[in-house]
Rosetta silent file (secondary structure, phi, psi, omega in degrees, C-alpha in Angstrom):
SEQUENCE: MDKAQAEIGVLLTMQEPTKPMREAAASAGFYTSPGWNTKHPRLQILTVRELLDRRGIDYPSGAANVTLKKAPKAVKPSGEGEELL
SCORE:     score description
SCORE:     0.000 S_00000001
   1 L     0.000  -35.554 -178.520   11.536  -26.592   16.955 S_00000001
   2 L   -69.354  -46.007 -179.405   13.109  -27.108   13.470 S_00000001
   3 L   -57.115  -41.719 -176.604   16.549  -27.557   14.848 S_00000001
   4 L   -87.548   -3.948 -173.854   15.330  -30.231   17.380 S_00000001
   5 L    49.552   46.669 -177.301   12.897  -31.660   14.753 S_00000001
   6 L   -99.591  150.767 -178.799   10.092  -31.377   17.304 S_00000001
   7 L   -87.016  -35.582 -177.346    6.448  -31.416   16.250 S_00000001
   8 L  -127.766  142.219 -179.747    5.373  -29.403   19.269 S_00000001
   9 E  -130.888  153.074  177.940    7.307  -26.621   21.158 S_00000001
  10 E  -132.783  134.271  174.729    6.557  -24.758   24.368 S_00000001
  11 E  -110.401  122.713  174.955    7.938  -21.286   25.422 S_00000001
  12 E  -105.007  125.933 -171.549    7.788  -20.780   29.071 S_00000001
  13 E  -129.810  152.589  178.766    7.845  -17.122   30.103 S_00000001
  14 L   -80.105  -29.653 -173.387    7.690  -15.122   33.393 S_00000001
  15 L  -107.523  166.445  172.941    5.483  -12.361   31.850 S_00000001
  16 L   -60.998  142.108  179.214    2.278  -12.459   29.858 S_00000001
  17 L   -66.159  149.270  175.507    2.974  -13.016   26.211 S_00000001
  18 L   -82.375  166.884 -174.725    2.865  -10.050   23.891 S_00000001
  19 H   -64.894  -46.165  173.325    0.512   -9.766   20.982 S_00000001
  20 H   -55.928  -35.693 -177.079    3.512  -10.544   18.472 S_00000001
  21 H   -69.383  -40.869  176.249    4.395  -13.556   20.578 S_00000001
  22 H   -64.410  -36.622 -179.023    0.758  -14.844   20.359 S_00000001
  23 H   -68.246  -43.947  175.896    0.662  -14.138   16.684 S_00000001
  24 H   -58.567  -45.995  175.377    3.990  -16.050   16.133 S_00000001
  25 H   -57.191  -49.974  178.213    2.591  -18.966   18.065 S_00000001
  26 H   -60.900  -35.772 -177.650   -0.685  -19.011   16.092 S_00000001
  27 H   -75.214  -10.090  174.259    1.183  -18.894   12.767 S_00000001
  28 L   -72.723  -13.181  177.346    3.008  -22.103   13.589 S_00000001
  29 L    80.342 -157.321 -175.521   -0.233  -23.990   12.978 S_00000001
  30 E  -128.267  151.028  176.775   -1.244  -27.295   14.413 S_00000001
  31 E   -99.548  130.148  172.916    0.125  -30.785   14.834 S_00000001
  32 E  -107.473  127.598 -173.344   -2.307  -33.592   14.025 S_00000001
  33 L   -80.226  128.683  176.102   -1.635  -36.723   16.025 S_00000001
  34 L   -72.259  143.213 -177.310   -1.565  -39.864   13.921 S_00000001
  35 L    84.743  -52.103  179.833   -3.870  -42.526   15.215 S_00000001
  36 L   -86.364  -27.507 -179.677   -5.697  -40.243   17.552 S_00000001
  37 L    54.374   44.529  172.860   -6.431  -37.633   14.795 S_00000001
  38 L  -111.051  146.766 -175.483   -6.415  -34.799   17.329 S_00000001
  39 E  -100.388  140.304  179.501   -5.083  -31.268   16.766 S_00000001
  40 E  -140.008  139.859 -178.027   -2.640  -29.546   19.036 S_00000001
  41 E   -65.226  132.277 -175.485   -0.976  -26.117   18.613 S_00000001
  42 L   -64.681  -40.984  178.202    2.522  -26.605   17.281 S_00000001
  43 E  -121.417  119.103 -177.784    3.932  -23.679   19.415 S_00000001
  44 E  -113.412  146.266  176.051    2.469  -23.092   22.834 S_00000001
  45 E  -121.159  121.845  179.316    3.239  -20.265   25.238 S_00000001
  46 E  -121.472  138.988  168.358    2.776  -20.855   28.976 S_00000001
  47 E   -85.928  165.384 -179.528    3.542  -18.469   31.826 S_00000001
  48 H   -66.833  -33.749 -179.185    5.153  -19.718   34.968 S_00000001
  49 H   -62.880  -44.811 -178.345    1.908  -18.786   36.768 S_00000001
  50 H   -66.164  -33.727  177.403   -0.143  -20.999   34.373 S_00000001
  51 H   -68.157  -39.289 -179.733    2.320  -23.855   34.886 S_00000001
  52 H   -73.190  -26.117  176.623    2.064  -23.517   38.608 S_00000001
  53 L   -83.524   10.879  176.427   -1.740  -23.388   38.304 S_00000001
  54 L    66.553   29.777  167.641   -1.394  -26.852   36.613 S_00000001
  55 L   -80.397  123.455 -174.051   -2.254  -25.774   33.119 S_00000001
  56 L   -95.171 -179.359  175.725   -0.517  -28.339   31.116 S_00000001
  57 L   -83.710  132.772  177.863    0.919  -28.618   27.652 S_00000001
  58 L   -82.159  100.141  177.109   -1.559  -29.556   25.014 S_00000001
  59 L  -140.959  160.694  179.590   -0.092  -32.721   23.439 S_00000001
  60 L   -55.454  135.586  174.478   -1.309  -36.184   22.333 S_00000001
  61 L  -100.427  170.956 -179.372   -2.057  -38.495   25.154 S_00000001
  62 L   109.214  179.241 -179.621   -1.679  -42.269   25.116 S_00000001
  63 L   -75.432  -28.642 -179.976    1.064  -44.749   24.569 S_00000001
  64 L   -95.006   55.697  176.581    1.975  -43.744   21.096 S_00000001
  65 L   -73.839  111.402 -174.495    3.419  -40.316   21.864 S_00000001
  66 L  -100.284    4.698 -171.978    5.463  -39.369   18.817 S_00000001
  67 L   -90.199  -13.883  178.016    6.212  -35.779   19.951 S_00000001
  68 L  -112.995  136.769  177.377    9.123  -36.861   22.270 S_00000001
  69 L   -97.517  133.528  177.629   12.203  -38.672   20.918 S_00000001
  70 L   -71.435  134.850  177.567   13.698  -41.404   22.969 S_00000001
  71 L   -72.750  152.691 -178.629   17.343  -41.041   23.938 S_00000001
  72 L   -67.950  149.602 -179.207   19.601  -43.914   22.815 S_00000001
  73 L   -73.940  132.170  176.686   20.086  -46.588   25.467 S_00000001
  74 L   -71.202  131.308 -178.250   23.342  -46.208   27.245 S_00000001
  75 L  -112.894  123.474 -178.154   25.725  -49.152   26.860 S_00000001
  76 L   -77.747  125.691  177.841   28.180  -49.886   29.664 S_00000001
  77 L   -58.563  142.109  176.980   31.661  -50.708   28.329 S_00000001
  78 L   -59.399  134.192  176.772   32.776  -54.266   29.249 S_00000001
  79 L    89.977   -5.871  179.814   34.801  -54.457   32.462 S_00000001
  80 L   -75.450  133.424  172.452   33.460  -51.104   33.794 S_00000001
  81 L    86.825  -11.038 -176.129   32.449  -51.203   37.383 S_00000001
  82 H   -72.071  -22.053 -179.769   33.813  -54.781   38.010 S_00000001
  83 H   -68.278  -16.680 -176.179   36.542  -53.490   40.306 S_00000001
  84 H   -85.323  -11.915 -175.222   33.936  -52.548   42.891 S_00000001
  85 L   -90.651    0.000    0.000   32.735  -56.213   43.227 S_00000001
């Protein structure tokens, strides 16, 4: 999470999380969403079964989602693709 500068991270696992895994996730604390003022666990552990059972990731809802960073817009170099016309 630190390397990606992410506010919320999710660990997807095939097996049930161990006690040390749950403790590590709990020690990451909470993210408080600006504007909505809602708390969300910073590190969440989901099993594949939970994901398939439609248990979702606990993150802020709404248009102002600051937990995901937008990728820069791709710019097509001038002249590219014109030979196909």
